[in-house]
DRENGUDO-420490 format. One record per residue: x, y, z of N, C-alpha, C in turn. Coordinates in steps of 0.05 Angstrom, whole numbers, plus 5000, padded with zeros to 4 digits. Each point is the difference from the previous one (the first is absolute). Layout:
! residues N
XYZXYZXYZ...
! end
This chain:
! residues 312
501749765000498350245000501850255000499350204983501650244998498450245008501450225005498650255006498250094977500949954976498450074977497349855000500149755007497549845001498150115022501250095022498450125021498750264991501550154984498850254989497749944982500149774985497949934982497449955016500149845021497549935014498950245016501850185009499150245014498550184980501150034976498750174980497349884991499949744997497449874993498050055022500849985025498150055022499250295001501850184994499450285001497850084980500349894976498150084979497749814996500449755009497949794996499349994970502050054983499650004972502749954986500249804983502549924989501150214980498250134985500950194981501250245013498850115022501050235014502649935014500149765013502449925014502349964980499549894977502049964980501150264990498250204996500950264991501950135021499449975025501850125021502749865000499949744996502549845001501550004973498850124980501350024973500549724989498049835002500149734987497349974986499849804983497549954986498249845019497450024995498149865017500449694998500449884977500649715000502549935015502050174999502549945015499550005029498450205010499450025028498449765009498049924984498449765007501749755002501949974981501849775000501850005024501050245007501850025023498649935026497450085002498449935023499649705003499349884977499649715000502649865009502350094990502649895007500550025030499450235012500450045028498149825016497549984992498149835014500949704999501049924977501149734998502349965018501750205002502449985017499249985029497950155008499250005028498149775006498749904980498149785004497350095010499350264997497450115009499050194979497450045000498850194982499750275015501350214989500050265013497650174993499049974976497750174991497949834987497550075006497849894985499550184976499949884976499750164976497449934985498750204990497749964983500050224979498149994982499850214979499450275011498850005024499150265012501750105023501649825013501450095023502549845005501850125016502449875010500150065030500049805016500150055029501849795014501350075021501849815014498449785014501249775001498949785016500850065029499049845018500750045029503049985004501349804989502949985003501450214984498750084978501250224984500150265016498050065016500050245017502450005018500549775012502349985019502650044986500349874977502550024984500450294991497950134991500250274990500950195022498949975024500850175022502949965007500949754999502849945006501850124978499149984975501550114977500350305003497950145009500150295004502150065021500049845022501950055021502949964991500449794984502749944989500950224982498350094982500750224981500650265015498450045021500450245016502850005013500849775011502649985013502250014979499649894977502150014979500450294991497850164998500350284993501650155020499849925025501450145022503049974998501049814986502949974997501150244985498850064977501050244985499450255016497850015014499450245017502050045021501049785013502050025020502650114989500849914977502450104987499750304994497850084989499650284993500050175026498849905021499950145025502850045012501649804998502850025010501650204984499450024974501350204983498950285003497850025016498650255003498950104974499249824983498850074974497050025002498850214989497150024998499349924971499349754997499549904973498349755002499249904977498549754999497050064999498449795001497150034998498850095027497950164998498650105024497050024993498449845014497150004996498650125025498450214995498650135022497049984996498649925021497150005000499050245016498250154989499050255012497049995003499050085023497150005005498650194981497549934992498650154980499350285009499550045026499350265009502550175007502349894997502550145006501550074974499949824981501650024975499750274986497650124997499850254985501750235011500649995026501450225013503049965001500949754994502849945002501349924974498749824985501349874978500750184976498450194992500850164977502750145004500550105024502550145006502249795007499249795014502049805008501349874975498449924981501149874976502050174986499350264996501850184987502650045015499850065026502450055016501749755004498749775003501549755006501549904975498650004978501449914975502250194992499750255005502250194994502349965019499449955026502149995020501449735001498649794992501149725002499549854974501550084979499549884973500749714998501549895018500849724999497949815013497950125012497949845012497849964979499149754997497849934982497450015016498750235000497750055017497449914987498349875016497349954992498250075024497850134994498150095020497249894994498849885020497349884997498150135020497850114989497950115018498249785009499849965026498649765010498450075025498149835007498650025025501949915023499450105024501849955022500449705005497849855001500349715005501749864978499750094975501549894978503050065003500650245011502850075005501349815020498549955022501149835021500449724989498149904985500349734988502349984981500350214983502250004981502750015014500250155021502550015016500649725012498049875011500449745013501049804980499150024975500749814979502650094985501150235007502450094987499550124973497550074993499450104973500650304998500150145022500950285000502150035023501650214998502150055020499150185022498550214994499350205019497050074996498650045022497250084999499750275014498250174989499350255012497050015001498950005025497149985002499150115027497450015004498850085025501149835023500650115023501049855022498049825012500849815015498249825014500149714990501249954977500349734990502349865016499649755006502049855014500349724988502349895003500649724992502649925013500349765010502549925014502550034983499749984973502450024983500950284994498350205008500550274990500950195022501550204992500850225017498450254991498950145019498450244994501650245010500450194982501650245007498150244997499450145022498350244998501250204981498350114982501050184979499150295005497450054997499050275005497149995008499250225013497250035010498850244985497849954986498850214984497350085010499750265006497450105010497849994978497549985009497850034982498850285003498850094978498450255001497349934989498150185006497349964990499550174976498849884980499250144975497050025001498950245001497150055005498750144976497549934995498550144980499650295009499550174981499950295007497650065018497949844999497750055017500049835025502449905007500349815022501650135023498950205011501350145023502850104993500350094975502650094991500950255015498250145013500750245014501749955025499949755010501649935024502950004993501750115018502950004995501349735003498849835016501049725003497649814999500749754997497949794998499749865027497649995010499449845024498049794992500749755002498349784990497250015011499650095025497350015011498250194986501150194984498350184986498749884975501149774991499149894975498949725002499049925023499249725003497649934982498650194990497749944982500650054971502550084994500850054972500949744987500250014974501149774985503049995002501049775008502949965002500849804979502050074985501049834978502749895007500549744996502649895008501149834977502649945002501349864979499749705005499249854979499349725003502349835009502350034988502249815005502150115019499250175019502050115018498949985029500749785014498849965026500850225020502450104997500850215019498250254997499250064976498350234995497249945010499249754996497349925010499950035030502049905014500150035029500050295009501650164986500150285007497350134996498749944978497450124994498049925021499849745006498149915020500650115028502550065006500750105026498950285005499250134978498950275003497249995014498849774999497349975011500049845026498050045016499949855025499549714996498749934978499649724992499749994970500249764989499849984971497250044990498050015017497350034992499250294997501750195010499350284999500450104971498250184991500250104973498149864982499250144978498049884982501249784982502250064988501249824980503050015001501249774995502950004995500449864973501250144982500549904973502949924997500649824982502849924996500850054971502450114996501050054973502749874997501250004976502549864995502550165001499850275000502350175000499550265012502150145009499750275012498750194979500949994975499050184980497049964996499149755001497249954997498450115024501149965024498750105024499650314998502150134991499950294999497850094980499949874977498050074980497249945010499749785015497449935011499150225020501850095017499350215019499350264985501550074980499450244984497250004988499149764992497549994986497749935019500549835020497849905017499950125027502150155008500050105027501349815020499850075026501249835020503050065003501549805010502950045005501449734997502750024999501749775000502650075014501749825004502750065011502149934979502150175000502149974980502750025014502049844992502650025012501350264993501850105017501250264997501650024974501249784991501750014976498350024975497349995003498350054977499450304995500650165020499350284998501250144976502549944992501250134977498549934974498449785000498649934976497450164996499250155020497550154999500450264986497850094987500050274988499850215023500550254993499750215020497150015011498149964983497250005008499449775019501149764993499549775017501350035027502350135001501450035026498450165020498250174990498250155017498049835014499749754991498149815012501349825020502650045006501549835018500050125028499649845020500050095028501749815017501550105020501449835019498049865018500949795013498249845018500550095029497950055013500150095028499449775019501349995023499349805020501949764999499649825019501649775003498849774985500549994974498949804982502249864985499449764991501949864983500150144973501950174996500050174976502750004986501249764999502549974986500349714992501949954982500649724992503049965003500649765009502849925004500949834976502250084987501249864978502549865009500449754993502349845008501549894976502549935004501649854981500249725010499649814982500049715007502249864984501649845015502049834987500049735014501149804988500449755013502250025022499749855021502050015021502849904991500049844979502649914989501050174977498850234997500950194979502850105006501849984981502850075006501050234984498450104982501050224982499650275013501550055022499650245015500850254985501949974982500850234984497850094981498749814987497950074982497550105015499549885024497850105016500550295008502450065007500750285008499750194976500649904976499750174976497050064995498349805005497250044997498950215020500849975025499050175021501050294996502650034992501150274995498450144978499349854980498550124978497250075009498749835015497350065010500050245019502150035016500250225018500250274986500950004975500150244984497250084990498149835004497250054990498150065023500449865023498150035022500750255016497950165007500550235018501449905026502150145008501649915023498449985025498050175004498450005024498449745003499549864978498449755001501849755007502650024996501749765002500249915029499749745004500349885026503050005008500750115023502850025007501349735004498549805005501149735003501249904974499050104977501049914974503050054997500950235009502950064996501849805015499249935024501649815015499949724988497649924991499749734989501549964974500250214984501349994974503050075002500850145021502750085003500650264987498150195001500450274989500050205022501350224996500150225019497350155000499050075023497550145002500550304997499050134979500550284996498750185021498149885015498650165021501349975027502049825002501249955026501850235008
! end
């Protein structure tokens, strides 16, 4: 059994499609099918059930594939160890970014990082938080950036930054108030983002219970929420880093939040505990720090990554 054969079965499992897996591996589909049959004969077990409509691992195939992923991950770390000892920032780097975080980081990060570290082969995937954690556990990505609160025994969680929320209110929705007090709007329409649990919790914490208020609607993006408020009235909450995306007229509809409420979200960096590419992780964090407002950065980040704290 070779590392190349292990790459074959991992790719087949990833795509559950021979044509797509063959394209990634740069072999023909018949070649890939023949190589799989050869490996199954060598092992004496059937790794995948195949039909005209699907390809899926057998029970023993699932076990072998997970072991193959672990072996490939460890093999990759040999070259990573050498690069780390040479203090080189190079090689492949795959980052998974939460969907509600990516719009405020990635456009600038990609430009700055590729300019600053041209020897790194960067790929970025926008993913849901749970998918980021699963991809890290399986070694499919190197670094995750997502809402805090996810845990797994294999992972290390590094606090990154804390971002306040603001309220975006319709013009007829108590806009005259200099600040927003949730108790003033318990009967108004509150709009929240569908795929962002931290925002949902923050929104609900404005009320004494989840039953207060007439309706709670869910949308798929901050931009959609803002347009809904503009047309239908009511209010929503938006992260502070979205403020620069607003027009001058829209900024007049933003109010700070008054009182002791859950009105911020915590963003964390996730890596595997056996992650050894500290140089490349430091390069990622340094680039991100050039984007995030300094006041939001968790001071623990500097110590965990080995960077000097400019506020110290």
